[in-house]
N, CA, C and O atoms as a Tripos MOL2 file, in Angstrom:
@<TRIPOS>MOLECULE
protein
  280   279    70     0     0
PROTEIN
NO_CHARGES

@<TRIPOS>ATOM
      1 N          12.5240   14.3210   15.4370 N.3       1 MET1
      2 CA         13.6440   13.4480   15.1230 C.3       1 MET1
      3 C          13.1830   11.9970   14.9880 C.2       1 MET1
      4 O          13.5440   11.3150   14.0290 O.2       1 MET1
      5 N          12.3940   11.5320   15.9400 N.am      2 PHE2
      6 CA         11.9210   10.1470   15.9050 C.3       2 PHE2
      7 C          11.1380    9.8590   14.6390 C.2       2 PHE2
      8 O          11.3040    8.8000   14.0330 O.2       2 PHE2
      9 N          10.2830   10.7960   14.2310 N.am      3 GLU3
     10 CA          9.4580   10.5760   13.0440 C.3       3 GLU3
     11 C          10.3190   10.4050   11.7910 C.2       3 GLU3
     12 O          10.0340    9.5470   10.9560 O.2       3 GLU3
     13 N          11.3350   11.1900   11.6610 N.am      4 ARG4
     14 CA         12.2250   11.1000   10.4990 C.3       4 ARG4
     15 C          12.9460    9.7490   10.4910 C.2       4 ARG4
     16 O          13.0710    9.1160    9.4430 O.2       4 ARG4
     17 N          13.4130    9.3160   11.6490 N.am      5 GLU5
     18 CA         14.0870    8.0180   11.7500 C.3       5 GLU5
     19 C          13.1150    6.8790   11.4460 C.2       5 GLU5
     20 O          13.4620    5.9080   10.7740 O.2       5 GLU5
     21 N          11.8940    7.0180   11.9540 N.am      6 PHE6
     22 CA         10.8710    6.0060   11.7050 C.3       6 PHE6
     23 C          10.5790    5.8790   10.2120 C.2       6 PHE6
     24 O          10.5320    4.7730    9.6740 O.2       6 PHE6
     25 N          10.3850    7.0080    9.5520 N.am      7 LYS7
     26 CA         10.0840    6.9910    8.1170 C.3       7 LYS7
     27 C          11.2480    6.4220    7.3150 C.2       7 LYS7
     28 O          11.0290    5.6940    6.3460 O.2       7 LYS7
     29 N          12.4730    6.7390    7.6990 N.am      8 ALA8
     30 CA         13.6470    6.2040    7.0000 C.3       8 ALA8
     31 C          13.6980    4.6850    7.1600 C.2       8 ALA8
     32 O          13.9550    3.9650    6.1960 O.2       8 ALA8
     33 N          13.4540    4.2040    8.3680 N.am      9 LYS9
     34 CA         13.4570    2.7670    8.6070 C.3       9 LYS9
     35 C          12.3150    2.0860    7.8520 C.2       9 LYS9
     36 O          12.4830    0.9930    7.3110 O.2       9 LYS9
     37 N          11.1680    2.7330    7.8220 N.am     10 LEU10
     38 CA         10.0190    2.1950    7.0990 C.3      10 LEU10
     39 C          10.3250    2.0710    5.6080 C.2      10 LEU10
     40 O           9.9920    1.0600    4.9890 O.2      10 LEU10
     41 N          10.9490    3.0820    5.0360 N.am     11 GLU11
     42 CA         11.3380    3.0350    3.6190 C.3      11 GLU11
     43 C          12.3420    1.9080    3.3660 C.2      11 GLU11
     44 O          12.2680    1.2160    2.3510 O.2      11 GLU11
     45 N          13.2620    1.7360    4.2830 N.am     12 GLU12
     46 CA         14.2390    0.6510    4.1750 C.3      12 GLU12
     47 C          13.5290   -0.7130    4.1980 C.2      12 GLU12
     48 O          13.8350   -1.5970    3.3970 O.2      12 GLU12
     49 N          12.5910   -0.8630    5.1160 N.am     13 LYS13
     50 CA         11.8850   -2.1350    5.2570 C.3      13 LYS13
     51 C          10.9550   -2.4070    4.0780 C.2      13 LYS13
     52 O          10.7900   -3.5660    3.6950 O.2      13 LYS13
     53 N          10.3480   -1.3890    3.4960 N.am     14 ILE14
     54 CA          9.4600   -1.6230    2.3530 C.3      14 ILE14
     55 C          10.2820   -2.0950    1.1600 C.2      14 ILE14
     56 O           9.8210   -2.9410    0.3940 O.2      14 ILE14
     57 N          11.4800   -1.5670    0.9910 N.am     15 LYS15
     58 CA         12.3530   -2.0280   -0.0970 C.3      15 LYS15
     59 C          12.7330   -3.4940    0.1160 C.2      15 LYS15
     60 O          12.7430   -4.2830   -0.8280 O.2      15 LYS15
     61 N          13.0410   -3.8440    1.3410 N.am     16 GLU16
     62 CA         13.3560   -5.2340    1.6760 C.3      16 GLU16
     63 C          12.1420   -6.1360    1.3900 C.2      16 GLU16
     64 O          12.2820   -7.2150    0.8140 O.2      16 GLU16
     65 N          10.9820   -5.6860    1.7910 N.am     17 TYR17
     66 CA          9.7420   -6.4360    1.5630 C.3      17 TYR17
     67 C           9.4920   -6.6270    0.0690 C.2      17 TYR17
     68 O           9.1450   -7.7250   -0.3680 O.2      17 TYR17
     69 N           9.6640   -5.5700   -0.7100 N.am     18 GLU18
     70 CA          9.4670   -5.6560   -2.1540 C.3      18 GLU18
     71 C          10.4110   -6.6850   -2.7790 C.2      18 GLU18
     72 O          10.0000   -7.4570   -3.6450 O.2      18 GLU18
     73 N          11.6600   -6.7000   -2.3480 N.am     19 GLU19
     74 CA         12.6240   -7.6780   -2.8610 C.3      19 GLU19
     75 C          12.1720   -9.1010   -2.5470 C.2      19 GLU19
     76 O          12.2660   -9.9880   -3.3950 O.2      19 GLU19
     77 N          11.6890   -9.3130   -1.3420 N.am     20 ILE20
     78 CA         11.2170  -10.6420   -0.9400 C.3      20 ILE20
     79 C          10.0120  -11.0540   -1.7780 C.2      20 ILE20
     80 O           9.9410  -12.1880   -2.2530 O.2      20 ILE20
     81 N           9.0690  -10.1390   -1.9590 N.am     21 VAL21
     82 CA          7.8670  -10.4490   -2.7300 C.3      21 VAL21
     83 C           8.2400  -10.7850   -4.1770 C.2      21 VAL21
     84 O           7.7200  -11.7540   -4.7310 O.2      21 VAL21
     85 N           9.1260  -10.0090   -4.7940 N.am     22 PHE22
     86 CA          9.5520  -10.3020   -6.1650 C.3      22 PHE22
     87 C          10.2660  -11.6530   -6.2380 C.2      22 PHE22
     88 O          10.0770  -12.4090   -7.1920 O.2      22 PHE22
     89 N          11.0770  -11.9500   -5.2380 N.am     23 GLN23
     90 CA         11.7830  -13.2350   -5.2130 C.3      23 GLN23
     91 C          10.7840  -14.3870   -5.1160 C.2      23 GLN23
     92 O          10.9390  -15.3980   -5.8010 O.2      23 GLN23
     93 N           9.7760  -14.2460   -4.2860 N.am     24 LYS24
     94 CA          8.7670  -15.3030   -4.1460 C.3      24 LYS24
     95 C           8.0060  -15.5080   -5.4500 C.2      24 LYS24
     96 O           7.6200  -16.6290   -5.7810 O.2      24 LYS24
     97 N           7.7920  -14.4250   -6.1860 N.am     25 GLU25
     98 CA          7.1430  -14.5610   -7.4960 C.3      25 GLU25
     99 C           8.0640  -15.3300   -8.4540 C.2      25 GLU25
    100 O           7.6090  -16.2230   -9.1690 O.2      25 GLU25
    101 N           9.3440  -14.9870   -8.4670 N.am     26 LYS26
    102 CA         10.3010  -15.6790   -9.3330 C.3      26 LYS26
    103 C          10.3610  -17.1710   -9.0090 C.2      26 LYS26
    104 O          10.5280  -18.0030   -9.9000 O.2      26 LYS26
    105 N          10.2230  -17.4970   -7.7310 N.am     27 GLU27
    106 CA         10.2680  -18.8980   -7.2880 C.3      27 GLU27
    107 C           8.9640  -19.6330   -7.5860 C.2      27 GLU27
    108 O           8.8620  -20.8400   -7.3680 O.2      27 GLU27
    109 N           7.9770  -18.9060   -8.0810 N.am     28 GLY28
    110 CA          6.6980  -19.5190   -8.3940 C.3      28 GLY28
    111 C           5.7770  -19.6690   -7.1960 C.2      28 GLY28
    112 O           4.7670  -20.3690   -7.2660 O.2      28 GLY28
    113 N           6.1230  -19.0140   -6.1000 N.am     29 LEU29
    114 CA          5.3140  -19.1050   -4.8910 C.3      29 LEU29
    115 C           4.2010  -18.0640   -4.8450 C.2      29 LEU29
    116 O           3.2510  -18.1970   -4.0740 O.2      29 LEU29
    117 N           4.3190  -17.0330   -5.6680 N.am     30 LEU30
    118 CA          3.2850  -16.0050   -5.7760 C.3      30 LEU30
    119 C           2.9400  -15.7930   -7.2430 C.2      30 LEU30
    120 O           3.8170  -15.7830   -8.1070 O.2      30 LEU30
    121 N           1.6750  -15.6260   -7.5020 N.am     31 LYS31
    122 CA          1.2390  -15.2530   -8.8500 C.3      31 LYS31
    123 C           1.4530  -13.7500   -9.0110 C.2      31 LYS31
    124 O           1.5200  -13.0230   -8.0200 O.2      31 LYS31
    125 N           1.5610  -13.2790  -10.2550 N.am     32 PRO32
    126 CA          1.7260  -11.8370  -10.4640 C.3      32 PRO32
    127 C           0.6070  -11.0090   -9.8100 C.2      32 PRO32
    128 O           0.8650   -9.9280   -9.2810 O.2      32 PRO32
    129 N          -0.6060  -11.5050   -9.8450 N.am     33 SER33
    130 CA         -1.7080  -10.7520   -9.2330 C.3      33 SER33
    131 C          -1.5400  -10.6550   -7.7230 C.2      33 SER33
    132 O          -1.8700   -9.6310   -7.1260 O.2      33 SER33
    133 N          -1.0260  -11.7180   -7.1010 N.am     34 ALA34
    134 CA         -0.7790  -11.6850   -5.6570 C.3      34 ALA34
    135 C           0.3420  -10.6950   -5.3390 C.2      34 ALA34
    136 O           0.2510   -9.9300   -4.3790 O.2      34 ALA34
    137 N           1.4130  -10.7190   -6.1620 N.am     35 ARG35
    138 CA          2.5070   -9.7640   -5.9600 C.3      35 ARG35
    139 C           1.9850   -8.3380   -6.0130 C.2      35 ARG35
    140 O           2.3130   -7.5140   -5.1590 O.2      35 ARG35
    141 N           1.1700   -8.0540   -7.0230 N.am     36 LYS36
    142 CA          0.6250   -6.6990   -7.1680 C.3      36 LYS36
    143 C          -0.1920   -6.3030   -5.9460 C.2      36 LYS36
    144 O          -0.0800   -5.1780   -5.4590 O.2      36 LYS36
    145 N          -1.0070   -7.2160   -5.4550 N.am     37 THR37
    146 CA         -1.8430   -6.9340   -4.2890 C.3      37 THR37
    147 C          -0.9850   -6.6930   -3.0510 C.2      37 THR37
    148 O          -1.2040   -5.7260   -2.3220 O.2      37 THR37
    149 N          -0.0070   -7.5710   -2.8110 N.am     38 TYR38
    150 CA          0.8790   -7.4160   -1.6530 C.3      38 TYR38
    151 C           1.5570   -6.0510   -1.6690 C.2      38 TYR38
    152 O           1.5960   -5.3470   -0.6600 O.2      38 TYR38
    153 N           2.0930   -5.6890   -2.8430 N.am     39 LEU39
    154 CA          2.8450   -4.4300   -2.9290 C.3      39 LEU39
    155 C           1.9340   -3.2130   -2.8860 C.2      39 LEU39
    156 O           2.3000   -2.1850   -2.3170 O.2      39 LEU39
    157 N           0.7600   -3.3200   -3.4780 N.am     40 LEU40
    158 CA         -0.1890   -2.2090   -3.4330 C.3      40 LEU40
    159 C          -0.5550   -1.8670   -1.9900 C.2      40 LEU40
    160 O          -0.5090   -0.7060   -1.5830 O.2      40 LEU40
    161 N          -0.9130   -2.8870   -1.2330 N.am     41 HIS41
    162 CA         -1.3450   -2.6420    0.1400 C.3      41 HIS41
    163 C          -0.1900   -2.1900    1.0380 C.2      41 HIS41
    164 O          -0.3790   -1.3530    1.9210 O.2      41 HIS41
    165 N           0.9900   -2.7390    0.8130 N.am     42 ALA42
    166 CA          2.1500   -2.2940    1.5800 C.3      42 ALA42
    167 C           2.4610   -0.8300    1.2850 C.2      42 ALA42
    168 O           2.7480   -0.0510    2.1940 O.2      42 ALA42
    169 N           2.4010   -0.4670    0.0130 N.am     43 ASN43
    170 CA          2.6770    0.9290   -0.3590 C.3      43 ASN43
    171 C           1.5700    1.8690    0.1020 C.2      43 ASN43
    172 O           1.8400    3.0240    0.4340 O.2      43 ASN43
    173 N           0.3340    1.3930    0.1270 N.am     44 ASN44
    174 CA         -0.7450    2.2170    0.6710 C.3      44 ASN44
    175 C          -0.5110    2.5020    2.1480 C.2      44 ASN44
    176 O          -0.7910    3.6020    2.6240 O.2      44 ASN44
    177 N           0.0020    1.5120    2.8740 N.am     45 PHE45
    178 CA          0.3130    1.7260    4.2880 C.3      45 PHE45
    179 C           1.3960    2.7840    4.4480 C.2      45 PHE45
    180 O           1.2980    3.6520    5.3150 O.2      45 PHE45
    181 N           2.4290    2.7120    3.6130 N.am     46 ILE46
    182 CA          3.5000    3.7190    3.6610 C.3      46 ILE46
    183 C           2.9160    5.1020    3.3630 C.2      46 ILE46
    184 O           3.2260    6.0740    4.0520 O.2      46 ILE46
    185 N           2.0800    5.1810    2.3440 N.am     47 ARG47
    186 CA          1.4490    6.4570    1.9940 C.3      47 ARG47
    187 C           0.5860    6.9670    3.1380 C.2      47 ARG47
    188 O           0.5580    8.1670    3.4100 O.2      47 ARG47
    189 N          -0.1240    6.0550    3.8130 N.am     48 TRP48
    190 CA         -0.9500    6.4490    4.9610 C.3      48 TRP48
    191 C          -0.0700    7.0170    6.0730 C.2      48 TRP48
    192 O          -0.4130    8.0270    6.6870 O.2      48 TRP48
    193 N           1.0580    6.3700    6.3280 N.am     49 CYS49
    194 CA          1.9900    6.8600    7.3500 C.3      49 CYS49
    195 C           2.5040    8.2540    7.0120 C.2      49 CYS49
    196 O           2.7800    9.0550    7.9050 O.2      49 CYS49
    197 N           2.6300    8.5370    5.7260 N.am     50 ASN50
    198 CA          3.1230    9.8450    5.2750 C.3      50 ASN50
    199 C           2.0030   10.8660    5.0830 C.2      50 ASN50
    200 O           2.2570   11.9850    4.6360 O.2      50 ASN50
    201 N           0.7710   10.4930    5.4160 N.am     51 GLY51
    202 CA         -0.3550   11.4120    5.2750 C.3      51 GLY51
    203 C          -0.8080   11.5960    3.8350 C.2      51 GLY51
    204 O          -1.4570   12.5930    3.5190 O.2      51 GLY51
    205 N          -0.4780   10.6500    2.9550 N.am     52 GLU52
    206 CA         -0.7890   10.7600    1.5250 C.3      52 GLU52
    207 C          -1.9270    9.8430    1.0890 C.2      52 GLU52
    208 O          -2.2810    9.8240   -0.0890 O.2      52 GLU52
    209 N          -2.4970    9.0920    2.0070 N.am     53 PHE53
    210 CA         -3.5150    8.1000    1.6560 C.3      53 PHE53
    211 C          -4.5330    8.0070    2.7890 C.2      53 PHE53
    212 O          -4.1760    7.9980    3.9670 O.2      53 PHE53
    213 N          -5.8080    7.9400    2.4060 N.am     54 VAL54
    214 CA         -6.8890    7.7430    3.3720 C.3      54 VAL54
    215 C          -7.6870    6.5200    2.9180 C.2      54 VAL54
    216 O          -8.2890    6.5430    1.8440 O.2      54 VAL54
    217 N          -7.7010    5.4480    3.7250 N.am     55 PRO55
    218 CA         -8.4470    4.2620    3.3280 C.3      55 PRO55
    219 C          -9.9140    4.5920    3.0350 C.2      55 PRO55
    220 O         -10.5740    5.2720    3.8210 O.2      55 PRO55
    221 N         -10.4090    4.1100    1.9110 N.am     56 GLY56
    222 CA        -11.8030    4.3230    1.5340 C.3      56 GLY56
    223 C         -12.1120    5.6880    0.9620 C.2      56 GLY56
    224 O         -13.2560    5.9520    0.5920 O.2      56 GLY56
    225 N         -11.1310    6.5560    0.8810 N.am     57 ASP57
    226 CA        -11.3720    7.9340    0.4380 C.3      57 ASP57
    227 C         -11.8650    8.0040   -1.0060 C.2      57 ASP57
    228 O         -12.6660    8.8730   -1.3490 O.2      57 ASP57
    229 N         -11.3850    7.0850   -1.8550 N.am     58 ARG58
    230 CA        -11.8350    7.0760   -3.2550 C.3      58 ARG58
    231 C         -13.3300    6.8200   -3.3580 C.2      58 ARG58
    232 O         -13.9800    7.2910   -4.2920 O.2      58 ARG58
    233 N         -13.8700    6.0890   -2.4200 N.am     59 ASN59
    234 CA        -15.2840    5.7210   -2.4710 C.3      59 ASN59
    235 C         -16.2000    6.8020   -1.8980 C.2      59 ASN59
    236 O         -17.4210    6.7050   -2.0250 O.2      59 ASN59
    237 N         -15.6330    7.8140   -1.2790 N.am     60 LYS60
    238 CA        -16.4250    8.8650   -0.6630 C.3      60 LYS60
    239 C         -17.3610    9.5200   -1.6690 C.2      60 LYS60
    240 O         -18.5480    9.6880   -1.3920 O.2      60 LYS60
    241 N         -16.8440    9.8880   -2.8230 N.am     61 ASN61
    242 CA        -17.6650   10.5430   -3.8450 C.3      61 ASN61
    243 C         -18.6790    9.5810   -4.4480 C.2      61 ASN61
    244 O         -19.7920    9.9850   -4.7860 O.2      61 ASN61
    245 N         -18.3060    8.3130   -4.5860 N.am     62 LYS62
    246 CA        -19.2390    7.3180   -5.1090 C.3      62 LYS62
    247 C         -20.4620    7.2140   -4.2050 C.2      62 LYS62
    248 O         -21.5930    7.1570   -4.6890 O.2      62 LYS62
    249 N         -20.2390    7.1910   -2.9050 N.am     63 ASN63
    250 CA        -21.3430    7.0890   -1.9550 C.3      63 ASN63
    251 C         -22.1960    8.3520   -1.9500 C.2      63 ASN63
    252 O         -23.4170    8.2710   -1.8080 O.2      63 ASN63
    253 N         -21.5740    9.5130   -2.1030 N.am     64 LYS64
    254 CA        -22.3350   10.7650   -2.1540 C.3      64 LYS64
    255 C         -23.2560   10.7630   -3.3660 C.2      64 LYS64
    256 O         -24.4280   11.1260   -3.2680 O.2      64 LYS64
    257 N         -22.7120   10.3480   -4.5150 N.am     65 ASN65
    258 CA        -23.5170   10.3150   -5.7350 C.3      65 ASN65
    259 C         -24.6250    9.2880   -5.6450 C.2      65 ASN65
    260 O         -25.7250    9.5210   -6.1450 O.2      65 ASN65
    261 N         -24.3580    8.1670   -5.0230 N.am     66 LYS66
    262 CA        -25.3450    7.1110   -4.8740 C.3      66 LYS66
    263 C         -26.5090    7.6040   -3.9910 C.2      66 LYS66
    264 O         -27.6740    7.3290   -4.2770 O.2      66 LYS66
    265 N         -26.1760    8.3300   -2.9270 N.am     67 ASN67
    266 CA        -27.1930    8.8560   -2.0200 C.3      67 ASN67
    267 C         -28.0440    9.9310   -2.6850 C.2      67 ASN67
    268 O         -29.2270   10.0560   -2.3690 O.2      67 ASN67
    269 N         -27.4740   10.7030   -3.5940 N.am     68 LYS68
    270 CA        -28.2300   11.7450   -4.2960 C.3      68 LYS68
    271 C         -29.2720   11.1460   -5.2180 C.2      68 LYS68
    272 O         -30.3410   11.7260   -5.4100 O.2      68 LYS68
    273 N         -28.9680    9.9780   -5.7960 N.am     69 LYS69
    274 CA        -29.8960    9.3320   -6.7180 C.3      69 LYS69
    275 C         -31.1140    8.7660   -5.9930 C.2      69 LYS69
    276 O         -32.1870    8.6500   -6.5840 O.2      69 LYS69
    277 N         -30.9560    8.4150   -4.7260 N.am     70 ASN70
    278 CA        -32.0610    7.7930   -3.9660 C.3      70 ASN70
    279 C         -33.0260    8.7920   -3.4520 C.2      70 ASN70
    280 O         -34.0030    8.4270   -2.7980 O.2      70 ASN70
@<TRIPOS>BOND
     1     1     2 1
     2     2     3 1
     3     3     4 2
     4     3     5 am
     5     5     6 1
     6     6     7 1
     7     7     8 2
     8     7     9 am
     9     9    10 1
    10    10    11 1
    11    11    12 2
    12    11    13 am
    13    13    14 1
    14    14    15 1
    15    15    16 2
    16    15    17 am
    17    17    18 1
    18    18    19 1
    19    19    20 2
    20    19    21 am
    21    21    22 1
    22    22    23 1
    23    23    24 2
    24    23    25 am
    25    25    26 1
    26    26    27 1
    27    27    28 2
    28    27    29 am
    29    29    30 1
    30    30    31 1
    31    31    32 2
    32    31    33 am
    33    33    34 1
    34    34    35 1
    35    35    36 2
    36    35    37 am
    37    37    38 1
    38    38    39 1
    39    39    40 2
    40    39    41 am
    41    41    42 1
    42    42    43 1
    43    43    44 2
    44    43    45 am
    45    45    46 1
    46    46    47 1
    47    47    48 2
    48    47    49 am
    49    49    50 1
    50    50    51 1
    51    51    52 2
    52    51    53 am
    53    53    54 1
    54    54    55 1
    55    55    56 2
    56    55    57 am
    57    57    58 1
    58    58    59 1
    59    59    60 2
    60    59    61 am
    61    61    62 1
    62    62    63 1
    63    63    64 2
    64    63    65 am
    65    65    66 1
    66    66    67 1
    67    67    68 2
    68    67    69 am
    69    69    70 1
    70    70    71 1
    71    71    72 2
    72    71    73 am
    73    73    74 1
    74    74    75 1
    75    75    76 2
    76    75    77 am
    77    77    78 1
    78    78    79 1
    79    79    80 2
    80    79    81 am
    81    81    82 1
    82    82    83 1
    83    83    84 2
    84    83    85 am
    85    85    86 1
    86    86    87 1
    87    87    88 2
    88    87    89 am
    89    89    90 1
    90    90    91 1
    91    91    92 2
    92    91    93 am
    93    93    94 1
    94    94    95 1
    95    95    96 2
    96    95    97 am
    97    97    98 1
    98    98    99 1
    99    99   100 2
   100    99   101 am
   101   101   102 1
   102   102   103 1
   103   103   104 2
   104   103   105 am
   105   105   106 1
   106   106   107 1
   107   107   108 2
   108   107   109 am
   109   109   110 1
   110   110   111 1
   111   111   112 2
   112   111   113 am
   113   113   114 1
   114   114   115 1
   115   115   116 2
   116   115   117 am
   117   117   118 1
   118   118   119 1
   119   119   120 2
   120   119   121 am
   121   121   122 1
   122   122   123 1
   123   123   124 2
   124   123   125 am
   125   125   126 1
   126   126   127 1
   127   127   128 2
   128   127   129 am
   129   129   130 1
   130   130   131 1
   131   131   132 2
   132   131   133 am
   133   133   134 1
   134   134   135 1
   135   135   136 2
   136   135   137 am
   137   137   138 1
   138   138   139 1
   139   139   140 2
   140   139   141 am
   141   141   142 1
   142   142   143 1
   143   143   144 2
   144   143   145 am
   145   145   146 1
   146   146   147 1
   147   147   148 2
   148   147   149 am
   149   149   150 1
   150   150   151 1
   151   151   152 2
   152   151   153 am
   153   153   154 1
   154   154   155 1
   155   155   156 2
   156   155   157 am
   157   157   158 1
   158   158   159 1
   159   159   160 2
   160   159   161 am
   161   161   162 1
   162   162   163 1
   163   163   164 2
   164   163   165 am
   165   165   166 1
   166   166   167 1
   167   167   168 2
   168   167   169 am
   169   169   170 1
   170   170   171 1
   171   171   172 2
   172   171   173 am
   173   173   174 1
   174   174   175 1
   175   175   176 2
   176   175   177 am
   177   177   178 1
   178   178   179 1
   179   179   180 2
   180   179   181 am
   181   181   182 1
   182   182   183 1
   183   183   184 2
   184   183   185 am
   185   185   186 1
   186   186   187 1
   187   187   188 2
   188   187   189 am
   189   189   190 1
   190   190   191 1
   191   191   192 2
   192   191   193 am
   193   193   194 1
   194   194   195 1
   195   195   196 2
   196   195   197 am
   197   197   198 1
   198   198   199 1
   199   199   200 2
   200   199   201 am
   201   201   202 1
   202   202   203 1
   203   203   204 2
   204   203   205 am
   205   205   206 1
   206   206   207 1
   207   207   208 2
   208   207   209 am
   209   209   210 1
   210   210   211 1
   211   211   212 2
   212   211   213 am
   213   213   214 1
   214   214   215 1
   215   215   216 2
   216   215   217 am
   217   217   218 1
   218   218   219 1
   219   219   220 2
   220   219   221 am
   221   221   222 1
   222   222   223 1
   223   223   224 2
   224   223   225 am
   225   225   226 1
   226   226   227 1
   227   227   228 2
   228   227   229 am
   229   229   230 1
   230   230   231 1
   231   231   232 2
   232   231   233 am
   233   233   234 1
   234   234   235 1
   235   235   236 2
   236   235   237 am
   237   237   238 1
   238   238   239 1
   239   239   240 2
   240   239   241 am
   241   241   242 1
   242   242   243 1
   243   243   244 2
   244   243   245 am
   245   245   246 1
   246   246   247 1
   247   247   248 2
   248   247   249 am
   249   249   250 1
   250   250   251 1
   251   251   252 2
   252   251   253 am
   253   253   254 1
   254   254   255 1
   255   255   256 2
   256   255   257 am
   257   257   258 1
   258   258   259 1
   259   259   260 2
   260   259   261 am
   261   261   262 1
   262   262   263 1
   263   263   264 2
   264   263   265 am
   265   265   266 1
   266   266   267 1
   267   267   268 2
   268   267   269 am
   269   269   270 1
   270   270   271 1
   271   271   272 2
   272   271   273 am
   273   273   274 1
   274   274   275 1
   275   275   276 2
   276   275   277 am
   277   277   278 1
   278   278   279 1
   279   279   280 2
@<TRIPOS>SUBSTRUCTURE
     1 MET1         2 RESIDUE 1 A MET
     2 PHE2         6 RESIDUE 1 A PHE
     3 GLU3        10 RESIDUE 1 A GLU
     4 ARG4        14 RESIDUE 1 A ARG
     5 GLU5        18 RESIDUE 1 A GLU
     6 PHE6        22 RESIDUE 1 A PHE
     7 LYS7        26 RESIDUE 1 A LYS
     8 ALA8        30 RESIDUE 1 A ALA
     9 LYS9        34 RESIDUE 1 A LYS
    10 LEU10       38 RESIDUE 1 A LEU
    11 GLU11       42 RESIDUE 1 A GLU
    12 GLU12       46 RESIDUE 1 A GLU
    13 LYS13       50 RESIDUE 1 A LYS
    14 ILE14       54 RESIDUE 1 A ILE
    15 LYS15       58 RESIDUE 1 A LYS
    16 GLU16       62 RESIDUE 1 A GLU
    17 TYR17       66 RESIDUE 1 A TYR
    18 GLU18       70 RESIDUE 1 A GLU
    19 GLU19       74 RESIDUE 1 A GLU
    20 ILE20       78 RESIDUE 1 A ILE
    21 VAL21       82 RESIDUE 1 A VAL
    22 PHE22       86 RESIDUE 1 A PHE
    23 GLN23       90 RESIDUE 1 A GLN
    24 LYS24       94 RESIDUE 1 A LYS
    25 GLU25       98 RESIDUE 1 A GLU
    26 LYS26      102 RESIDUE 1 A LYS
    27 GLU27      106 RESIDUE 1 A GLU
    28 GLY28      110 RESIDUE 1 A GLY
    29 LEU29      114 RESIDUE 1 A LEU
    30 LEU30      118 RESIDUE 1 A LEU
    31 LYS31      122 RESIDUE 1 A LYS
    32 PRO32      126 RESIDUE 1 A PRO
    33 SER33      130 RESIDUE 1 A SER
    34 ALA34      134 RESIDUE 1 A ALA
    35 ARG35      138 RESIDUE 1 A ARG
    36 LYS36      142 RESIDUE 1 A LYS
    37 THR37      146 RESIDUE 1 A THR
    38 TYR38      150 RESIDUE 1 A TYR
    39 LEU39      154 RESIDUE 1 A LEU
    40 LEU40      158 RESIDUE 1 A LEU
    41 HIS41      162 RESIDUE 1 A HIS
    42 ALA42      166 RESIDUE 1 A ALA
    43 ASN43      170 RESIDUE 1 A ASN
    44 ASN44      174 RESIDUE 1 A ASN
    45 PHE45      178 RESIDUE 1 A PHE
    46 ILE46      182 RESIDUE 1 A ILE
    47 ARG47      186 RESIDUE 1 A ARG
    48 TRP48      190 RESIDUE 1 A TRP
    49 CYS49      194 RESIDUE 1 A CYS
    50 ASN50      198 RESIDUE 1 A ASN
    51 GLY51      202 RESIDUE 1 A GLY
    52 GLU52      206 RESIDUE 1 A GLU
    53 PHE53      210 RESIDUE 1 A PHE
    54 VAL54      214 RESIDUE 1 A VAL
    55 PRO55      218 RESIDUE 1 A PRO
    56 GLY56      222 RESIDUE 1 A GLY
    57 ASP57      226 RESIDUE 1 A ASP
    58 ARG58      230 RESIDUE 1 A ARG
    59 ASN59      234 RESIDUE 1 A ASN
    60 LYS60      238 RESIDUE 1 A LYS
    61 ASN61      242 RESIDUE 1 A ASN
    62 LYS62      246 RESIDUE 1 A LYS
    63 ASN63      250 RESIDUE 1 A ASN
    64 LYS64      254 RESIDUE 1 A LYS
    65 ASN65      258 RESIDUE 1 A ASN
    66 LYS66      262 RESIDUE 1 A LYS
    67 ASN67      266 RESIDUE 1 A ASN
    68 LYS68      270 RESIDUE 1 A LYS
    69 LYS69      274 RESIDUE 1 A LYS
    70 ASN70      278 RESIDUE 1 A ASN
């Protein structure tokens, strides 16, 4: 029960955060690249909480291939 409530609250807060970030961009306080970065990392955190994202996982295969070449 707690996990479901936590995830619902997290989804609510990420929407609030996204609205704030977009507003700051409209006000000229954030560049589009900064907005993209803020939202990417916030959404990655949400995905991590949901078991859908592993930090650094994309680089795992790159490192394996790099080690094979050496």
